Every structure is written in C-alpha cells, then in structure tokens.
Z-matrix of the N, CA and C atoms (Angstrom, degrees):
N
C 1 1.453
C 2 1.523 1 110.57
N 3 1.328 2 116.36 1 -44.93
C 4 1.458 3 120.75 2 -177.68
C 5 1.531 4 110.63 3 -63.95
N 6 1.349 5 116.71 4 -40.90
C 7 1.461 6 120.16 5 178.06
C 8 1.526 7 110.67 6 -63.10
N 9 1.322 8 116.70 7 -38.33
C 10 1.458 9 121.02 8 178.99
C 11 1.521 10 111.68 9 -63.98
N 12 1.317 11 116.34 10 -40.80
C 13 1.466 12 120.74 11 178.94
C 14 1.524 13 110.01 12 -66.43
N 15 1.316 14 117.10 13 -42.06
C 16 1.465 15 121.54 14 179.27
C 17 1.530 16 110.37 15 -63.95
N 18 1.328 17 116.56 16 -43.27
C 19 1.473 18 120.20 17 178.58
C 20 1.533 19 110.27 18 -63.33
N 21 1.329 20 116.89 19 -40.73
C 22 1.457 21 120.96 20 179.01
C 23 1.535 22 110.68 21 -63.26
N 24 1.314 23 116.93 22 -45.81
C 25 1.468 24 120.93 23 178.98
C 26 1.525 25 111.20 24 -64.13
N 27 1.326 26 116.39 25 -38.81
C 28 1.465 27 119.95 26 178.12
C 29 1.528 28 110.40 27 -64.02
N 30 1.330 29 116.99 28 -40.55
C 31 1.468 30 120.51 29 178.57
C 32 1.526 31 110.84 30 -64.14
N 33 1.324 32 117.17 31 -40.93
C 34 1.468 33 120.47 32 177.93
C 35 1.528 34 110.43 33 -63.98
N 36 1.319 35 116.92 34 -44.08
C 37 1.460 36 119.82 35 178.73
C 38 1.515 37 111.22 36 -62.97
N 39 1.342 38 117.82 37 -41.36
C 40 1.458 39 121.69 38 178.33
C 41 1.519 40 110.01 39 -62.44
N 42 1.342 41 117.44 40 -46.75
C 43 1.460 42 121.18 41 179.92
C 44 1.524 43 110.30 42 -62.98
N 45 1.323 44 117.13 43 -42.53
C 46 1.468 45 121.22 44 179.63
C 47 1.506 46 111.16 45 -62.58
N 48 1.315 47 117.51 46 -41.13
C 49 1.470 48 120.73 47 179.49
C 50 1.513 49 110.22 48 -64.76
N 51 1.332 50 117.15 49 -42.43
C 52 1.465 51 119.96 50 178.97
C 53 1.521 52 111.41 51 -68.88
N 54 1.320 53 117.75 52 -40.75
C 55 1.460 54 120.53 53 179.37
C 56 1.526 55 110.29 54 -64.44
N 57 1.314 56 117.68 55 -34.41
C 58 1.466 57 121.02 56 -179.74
C 59 1.516 58 111.25 57 -66.91
N 60 1.333 59 116.99 58 -24.64
C 61 1.457 60 120.52 59 179.50
C 62 1.523 61 112.05 60 -71.61
N 63 1.331 62 117.74 61 -19.63
C 64 1.459 63 121.69 62 -176.66
C 65 1.523 64 108.44 63 -98.54
N 66 1.320 65 115.02 64 93.95
C 67 1.459 66 121.34 65 178.50
C 68 1.511 67 109.05 66 -113.03
N 69 1.305 68 116.06 67 138.20
C 70 1.450 69 121.64 68 174.07
C 71 1.513 70 107.38 69 -91.68
N 72 1.308 71 116.72 70 115.49
C 73 1.455 72 121.76 71 177.80
C 74 1.523 73 109.90 72 -87.26
N 75 1.319 74 116.47 73 161.62
C 76 1.460 75 121.16 74 175.37
C 77 1.523 76 110.95 75 -120.37
N 78 1.309 77 116.86 76 1.12
C 79 1.469 78 122.83 77 -177.53
C 80 1.532 79 108.23 78 -112.82
N 81 1.341 80 117.21 79 104.60
C 82 1.462 81 120.76 80 -176.11
C 83 1.525 82 113.09 81 -61.59
N 84 1.334 83 120.86 82 -45.23
C 85 1.469 84 119.01 83 178.42
C 86 1.541 85 112.83 84 -58.33
N 87 1.311 86 116.71 85 -38.33
C 88 1.469 87 120.43 86 177.20
C 89 1.530 88 110.02 87 -65.84
N 90 1.330 89 116.55 88 -40.06
C 91 1.464 90 121.15 89 179.30
C 92 1.531 91 110.97 90 -64.95
N 93 1.329 92 116.31 91 -42.05
C 94 1.475 93 120.08 92 178.81
C 95 1.527 94 111.12 93 -63.69
N 96 1.324 95 117.12 94 -40.72
C 97 1.466 96 120.61 95 178.19
C 98 1.530 97 110.34 96 -64.42
N 99 1.329 98 116.73 97 -41.59
C 100 1.463 99 120.53 98 178.18
C 101 1.525 100 110.80 99 -64.60
N 102 1.330 101 117.06 100 -42.19
C 103 1.467 102 120.98 101 -179.91
C 104 1.526 103 110.52 102 -61.47
N 105 1.300 104 115.79 103 -42.50
C 106 1.468 105 120.15 104 179.93
C 107 1.533 106 110.36 105 -64.46
N 108 1.322 107 116.39 106 -45.48
C 109 1.472 108 121.36 107 -178.89
C 110 1.523 109 112.64 108 -65.42
N 111 1.335 110 116.47 109 -32.06
C 112 1.464 111 120.81 110 -174.83
C 113 1.528 112 113.32 111 -105.60
N 114 1.338 113 117.63 112 7.01
C 115 1.463 114 122.41 113 179.81
C 116 1.537 115 111.43 114 56.24
N 117 1.330 116 115.76 115 52.46
C 118 1.460 117 122.34 116 -179.23
C 119 1.525 118 109.42 117 -125.30
N 120 1.318 119 115.45 118 169.64
C 121 1.460 120 121.71 119 170.76
C 122 1.531 121 108.03 120 -100.20
N 123 1.326 122 116.00 121 166.89
C 124 1.458 123 122.00 122 179.15
C 125 1.525 124 108.64 123 -109.02
N 126 1.317 125 116.51 124 134.13
C 127 1.460 126 122.22 125 174.36
C 128 1.521 127 107.72 126 -117.84
N 129 1.342 128 115.71 127 114.36
C 130 1.456 129 120.79 128 176.26
C 131 1.520 130 108.58 129 -98.16
N 132 1.327 131 116.06 130 126.73
C 133 1.457 132 122.25 131 176.95
C 134 1.517 133 108.37 132 -106.33
N 135 1.339 134 116.01 133 106.89
C 136 1.452 135 121.91 134 175.11
C 137 1.525 136 106.37 135 -86.49
N 138 1.335 137 116.61 136 115.49
C 139 1.462 138 118.83 137 -173.86
C 140 1.517 139 112.04 138 -145.65
N 141 1.307 140 113.41 139 167.14
C 142 1.460 141 123.28 140 169.71
C 143 1.509 142 105.67 141 -117.84
N 144 1.314 143 115.98 142 84.54
C 145 1.463 144 122.03 143 -166.08
C 146 1.521 145 115.82 144 -61.28
N 147 1.316 146 117.74 145 -24.76
C 148 1.457 147 117.83 146 -176.34
C 149 1.533 148 114.05 147 -116.38
N 150 1.324 149 117.67 148 10.39
C 151 1.463 150 119.07 149 179.39
C 152 1.526 151 114.02 150 -143.08
N 153 1.317 152 118.35 151 -20.06
C 154 1.463 153 122.51 152 -175.75
C 155 1.535 154 110.01 153 -90.71
N 156 1.338 155 118.77 154 110.93
C 157 1.463 156 121.06 155 -177.10
C 158 1.535 157 113.37 156 -57.56
N 159 1.337 158 117.95 157 -41.44
C 160 1.465 159 120.25 158 -179.90
C 161 1.527 160 111.31 159 -67.50
N 162 1.330 161 117.21 160 -35.46
C 163 1.469 162 121.62 161 178.44
C 164 1.526 163 110.50 162 -66.37
N 165 1.325 164 115.70 163 -43.90
C 166 1.461 165 121.36 164 179.65
C 167 1.526 166 109.97 165 -64.35
N 168 1.323 167 116.99 166 -41.57
C 169 1.473 168 121.09 167 178.69
C 170 1.523 169 111.07 168 -65.77
N 171 1.329 170 117.70 169 -41.72
C 172 1.466 171 121.19 170 178.88
C 173 1.524 172 110.51 171 -59.77
N 174 1.309 173 116.47 172 -44.66
C 175 1.467 174 120.16 173 178.97
C 176 1.519 175 110.66 174 -60.87
N 177 1.325 176 116.10 175 -47.79
C 178 1.461 177 120.55 176 -176.65
C 179 1.530 178 112.45 177 -68.46
N 180 1.336 179 116.92 178 -46.69
C 181 1.470 180 121.02 179 -173.56
C 182 1.524 181 113.68 180 -82.28
N 183 1.342 182 117.71 181 -21.51
C 184 1.461 183 119.45 182 -175.38
C 185 1.527 184 111.75 183 -123.63
N 186 1.327 185 117.11 184 -64.68
C 187 1.468 186 120.16 185 -171.52
C 188 1.520 187 113.94 186 -62.90
N 189 1.329 188 117.79 187 -32.80
C 190 1.461 189 120.65 188 -177.76
C 191 1.527 190 113.91 189 -84.47
N 192 1.329 191 117.85 190 -0.41
C 193 1.465 192 119.51 191 -178.37
C 194 1.525 193 111.02 192 -80.06
N 195 1.307 194 115.35 193 149.34
C 196 1.466 195 120.44 194 178.04
C 197 1.523 196 111.01 195 -61.33
N 198 1.329 197 116.75 196 -38.31
C 199 1.467 198 120.61 197 -178.23
C 200 1.530 199 110.92 198 -62.22
N 201 1.331 200 117.61 199 -46.51
C 202 1.461 201 119.81 200 178.83
C 203 1.525 202 110.67 201 -66.26
N 204 1.311 203 117.10 202 -44.04
C 205 1.462 204 120.30 203 -178.50
C 206 1.524 205 111.64 204 -62.27
N 207 1.326 206 116.96 205 -38.12
C 208 1.469 207 120.18 206 177.64
C 209 1.528 208 110.22 207 -65.32
N 210 1.330 209 117.16 208 -42.10
C 211 1.465 210 120.86 209 178.03
C 212 1.529 211 110.41 210 -64.56
N 213 1.315 212 116.00 211 -47.89
C 214 1.463 213 120.64 212 -176.71
C 215 1.530 214 111.66 213 -62.69
N 216 1.304 215 117.46 214 -36.57
C 217 1.465 216 120.50 215 -177.38
C 218 1.529 217 112.51 216 -57.77
N 219 1.313 218 116.96 217 -30.76
C 220 1.470 219 119.33 218 -177.29
C 221 1.521 220 114.39 219 -109.08
N 222 1.343 221 117.85 220 -6.55
C 223 1.463 222 119.38 221 -173.03
C 224 1.524 223 116.32 222 -128.96
N 225 1.329 224 117.72 223 -20.39
C 226 1.458 225 120.62 224 -167.98
C 227 1.530 226 111.46 225 -137.33
N 228 1.318 227 115.63 226 141.46
C 229 1.458 228 121.29 227 167.80
C 230 1.522 229 105.60 228 -102.05
N 231 1.313 230 116.04 229 124.35
C 232 1.458 231 122.31 230 -173.11
C 233 1.526 232 111.27 231 -97.11
N 234 1.334 233 115.56 232 135.87
C 235 1.461 234 121.17 233 178.78
C 236 1.527 235 108.59 234 -127.02
N 237 1.319 236 115.47 235 124.42
C 238 1.448 237 122.96 236 179.14
C 239 1.524 238 108.60 237 -95.64
N 240 1.339 239 115.63 238 112.87
C 241 1.462 240 121.57 239 177.05
C 242 1.530 241 104.99 240 -111.00
N 243 1.312 242 114.90 241 89.13
C 244 1.462 243 121.61 242 -167.98
C 245 1.528 244 111.67 243 -102.90
N 246 1.335 245 114.43 244 143.77
C 247 1.458 246 123.29 245 176.76
C 248 1.522 247 108.08 246 -126.49
N 249 1.336 248 116.48 247 69.62
C 250 1.463 249 119.82 248 -176.15
C 251 1.525 250 112.39 249 -73.76
N 252 1.312 251 114.01 250 159.30
C 253 1.462 252 120.57 251 177.11
C 254 1.524 253 110.26 252 -91.83
N 255 1.329 254 116.23 253 -42.97
C 256 1.462 255 120.40 254 -174.13
C 257 1.525 256 114.33 255 -114.72
N 258 1.315 257 117.78 256 -25.65
C 259 1.465 258 119.97 257 -179.56
C 260 1.527 259 109.58 258 -67.50
N 261 1.315 260 117.61 259 133.53
C 262 1.466 261 118.76 260 179.53
C 263 1.530 262 112.34 261 -71.75
N 264 1.320 263 115.54 262 143.77
C 265 1.465 264 123.24 263 174.24
C 266 1.522 265 107.76 264 -138.74
N 267 1.312 266 115.61 265 149.51
C 268 1.463 267 119.11 266 176.03
C 269 1.525 268 109.40 267 -69.23
N 270 1.314 269 116.62 268 156.46
C 271 1.464 270 119.90 269 179.19
C 272 1.528 271 110.75 270 -64.13
N 273 1.337 272 117.01 271 -32.85
C 274 1.468 273 120.23 272 177.79
C 275 1.528 274 111.18 273 -64.70
N 276 1.333 275 116.80 274 -41.86
C 277 1.468 276 120.23 275 179.65
C 278 1.525 277 110.48 276 -68.48
N 279 1.328 278 117.54 277 -41.22
C 280 1.467 279 120.33 278 176.74
C 281 1.527 280 110.64 279 -58.34
N 282 1.309 281 116.11 280 -43.97
C 283 1.464 282 120.89 281 -179.19
C 284 1.529 283 110.39 282 -65.42
N 285 1.334 284 117.20 283 -46.36
C 286 1.464 285 121.20 284 -179.85
C 287 1.529 286 110.80 285 -61.03
N 288 1.329 287 116.96 286 -42.61
C 289 1.462 288 120.62 287 179.70
C 290 1.527 289 111.41 288 -65.37
N 291 1.329 290 116.90 289 -41.01
C 292 1.470 291 120.26 290 178.12
C 293 1.533 292 110.51 291 -63.37
N 294 1.321 293 116.77 292 -38.93
C 295 1.471 294 120.26 293 178.16
C 296 1.520 295 111.21 294 -65.45
N 297 1.345 296 117.07 295 -39.87
C 298 1.469 297 120.31 296 177.46
C 299 1.531 298 110.84 297 -65.94
N 300 1.316 299 116.92 298 -39.80
C 301 1.462 300 120.80 299 178.83
C 302 1.530 301 110.49 300 -61.22
N 303 1.334 302 116.13 301 -41.28
C 304 1.470 303 120.39 302 177.66
C 305 1.524 304 111.15 303 -69.41
N 306 1.317 305 116.47 304 -46.28
C 307 1.474 306 120.89 305 -177.33
C 308 1.525 307 111.41 306 -58.75
N 309 1.334 308 116.55 307 -43.74
C 310 1.463 309 120.77 308 -176.83
C 311 1.526 310 112.58 309 -94.35
N 312 1.331 311 116.34 310 8.57
C 313 1.471 312 122.53 311 175.68
C 314 1.533 313 112.34 312 49.75
N 315 1.322 314 114.90 313 49.76
C 316 1.460 315 121.11 314 178.55
C 317 1.521 316 108.34 315 -81.68
N 318 1.334 317 115.32 316 123.13
C 319 1.457 318 120.86 317 -176.40
C 320 1.525 319 113.32 318 -110.49
N 321 1.337 320 116.84 319 -18.47
C 322 1.464 321 120.06 320 -178.20
C 323 1.521 322 109.37 321 -141.30
N 324 1.313 323 114.79 322 154.58
C 325 1.462 324 120.49 323 177.74
C 326 1.519 325 108.67 324 -116.84
N 327 1.305 326 118.66 325 142.19
C 328 1.463 327 126.86 326 -5.35
C 329 1.529 328 111.63 327 -78.28
N 330 1.297 329 115.02 328 151.24
C 331 1.462 330 122.69 329 170.83
C 332 1.519 331 107.05 330 -133.00
N 333 1.315 332 115.80 331 133.40
C 334 1.461 333 121.57 332 177.11
C 335 1.522 334 108.21 333 -110.02
N 336 1.331 335 115.97 334 126.32
C 337 1.457 336 121.97 335 179.18
C 338 1.534 337 107.30 336 -118.28
N 339 1.334 338 115.26 337 131.22
C 340 1.457 339 121.45 338 -177.93
C 341 1.526 340 108.65 339 -108.48
N 342 1.334 341 115.45 340 130.74
C 343 1.461 342 122.21 341 179.00
C 344 1.518 343 109.83 342 -117.69
N 345 1.335 344 115.67 343 148.54
C 346 1.459 345 118.68 344 173.18
C 347 1.526 346 108.99 345 -80.49
N 348 1.318 347 116.37 346 -175.99
C 349 1.464 348 121.28 347 -176.65
C 350 1.523 349 113.22 348 -66.33
N 351 1.320 350 116.33 349 -17.43
C 352 1.467 351 120.27 350 179.24
C 353 1.519 352 112.26 351 -97.42
N 354 1.324 353 117.44 352 5.21
C 355 1.452 354 121.09 353 177.74
C 356 1.521 355 114.33 354 85.65
N 357 1.316 356 117.28 355 10.38
C 358 1.465 357 121.63 356 179.33
C 359 1.532 358 109.04 357 -87.93
N 360 1.336 359 115.81 358 134.44
C 361 1.463 360 119.43 359 178.30
C 362 1.525 361 109.39 360 -66.61
N 363 1.335 362 115.17 361 126.32
C 364 1.466 363 120.60 362 179.36
C 365 1.521 364 111.87 363 -118.75
N 366 1.326 365 116.53 364 -4.84
C 367 1.446 366 118.55 365 179.51
C 368 1.504 367 112.30 366 -175.79
N 369 1.311 368 112.90 367 163.09
C 370 1.466 369 121.39 368 -179.95
C 371 1.519 370 106.11 369 -146.95
N 372 1.303 371 115.38 370 136.15
C 373 1.457 372 120.32 371 -179.28
C 374 1.519 373 109.07 372 -119.33
N 375 1.311 374 115.38 373 133.07
C 376 1.461 375 120.48 374 179.20
C 377 1.516 376 109.75 375 -94.62
N 378 1.295 377 115.14 376 177.97
C 379 1.464 378 121.44 377 -177.82
C 380 1.529 379 112.09 378 -54.79
N 381 1.327 380 117.74 379 -40.21
C 382 1.468 381 119.86 380 -177.38
C 383 1.525 382 112.30 381 -73.19
N 384 1.341 383 117.63 382 -22.47
C 385 1.465 384 121.12 383 -179.71
C 386 1.519 385 112.79 384 -78.66
N 387 1.319 386 117.42 385 -18.16
C 388 1.453 387 120.24 386 -170.08
C 389 1.518 388 113.01 387 -111.59
N 390 1.331 389 116.56 388 22.34
C 391 1.455 390 120.31 389 -174.10
C 392 1.516 391 114.83 390 -66.46
N 393 1.316 392 118.73 391 -26.13
C 394 1.455 393 119.41 392 -177.99
C 395 1.517 394 110.48 393 -135.70
N 396 1.309 395 114.37 394 158.82
C 397 1.464 396 120.51 395 177.62
C 398 1.525 397 109.45 396 -59.76
N 399 1.327 398 116.17 397 -46.30
C 400 1.464 399 120.88 398 -178.06
C 401 1.527 400 111.21 399 -59.79
N 402 1.331 401 117.57 400 -44.70
C 403 1.466 402 121.17 401 -178.97
C 404 1.527 403 110.94 402 -63.64
N 405 1.329 404 116.90 403 -42.34
C 406 1.457 405 120.08 404 -179.26
C 407 1.521 406 110.86 405 -67.70
N 408 1.308 407 118.09 406 -43.96
C 409 1.473 408 121.14 407 179.06
C 410 1.521 409 110.23 408 -63.19
N 411 1.312 410 117.76 409 -40.87
C 412 1.468 411 121.28 410 178.25
C 413 1.528 412 110.48 411 -61.75
N 414 1.326 413 116.68 412 -46.85
C 415 1.473 414 120.60 413 -179.87
C 416 1.520 415 110.47 414 -63.19
N 417 1.323 416 117.92 415 -44.94
C 418 1.469 417 120.48 416 -179.73
C 419 1.525 418 111.20 417 -65.16
N 420 1.333 419 116.64 418 -36.34
C 421 1.464 420 120.00 419 177.23
C 422 1.514 421 112.14 420 -61.98
N 423 1.332 422 117.23 421 -38.48
C 424 1.455 423 120.90 422 177.52
C 425 1.524 424 110.99 423 -66.39
N 426 1.337 425 116.54 424 -42.02
C 427 1.468 426 119.71 425 177.55
C 428 1.524 427 111.24 426 -64.32
N 429 1.317 428 116.63 427 -40.67
C 430 1.471 429 120.20 428 -179.32
C 431 1.529 430 110.44 429 -65.05
N 432 1.326 431 115.65 430 -36.91
C 433 1.467 432 120.37 431 179.74
C 434 1.519 433 112.64 432 -77.67
N 435 1.329 434 116.37 433 -9.24
C 436 1.458 435 120.20 434 179.56
C 437 1.507 436 113.92 435 81.69
N 438 1.323 437 117.09 436 24.50
C 439 1.477 438 120.65 437 -178.25
C 440 1.497 439 111.32 438 -105.50
C-alpha cells in the first residue's frame, strides 16, 4: 500500500512538473527569445477564448491534452494572442494583440501561426488542420524539422 501511494505521488509530481513547463506567453518578443535559447519553434494561437466556439473546442480537445502538453514542453513556445469578450485584459495587451493580428493578417479565429527561432513565419494552420492532437503535432513536427 505504501509503495502504491509513493508511486501515485511521484506520478503526480512528474505530471505537475511537465505541466508547469507548458506556459502560454502573451509577449511575442519574450517567446521568440525563449524559442531561440531552447531551440524551439513558436506557435501563436489567435483566439477568442471566451466567445469563439471553435477556439474553446480547440483548447479543450487539443491544447489541454497531456499528449499536446508533453510535445509542446520540449518543442514549442506557446503564445496566446487572445481577443476575449468578457475576460479583462490590460490596454497594453489589447494593443499588442491587435498589432499582431494586423501584422500576421489574421482574418478568422482560431488561427495558428508558426514562427521559426528568428521570428519568421514558417507556417499557418487553419481550423481544418488543427482538428486533432495527432494532426497538430505532426504539422508542428514538420515545421520544426524545416520541411
């Protein structure tokens, strides 16, 4: 019994440590610097987190899964470019997000934009490309490999 409890606690600690590695940043320059330092790509998620049904589904079905989080922890720096309806945001964050939306010519939500370590756009994924964890990980793996 005691060994089982210890194994369970160890598994929780391991999962917590891995989950802590997956942070969604809101500062693109900071994300680009982290990607460069850690040899990762950047994934920007343009979303309407509290009003867009497809954005909410993407988060639940893909981003919140252990499989995606484990992949992202070692391969991707995540950037949340959110346009919420009710969630409060600072005026600086609203302005920065609007500038990113204009810069990357985002016309619909959700839109996923992939950047290399130098901040150059290397890919874009539409709603149909991001339907499953496996599809998203496969696409990101190709971008990371430069294919």
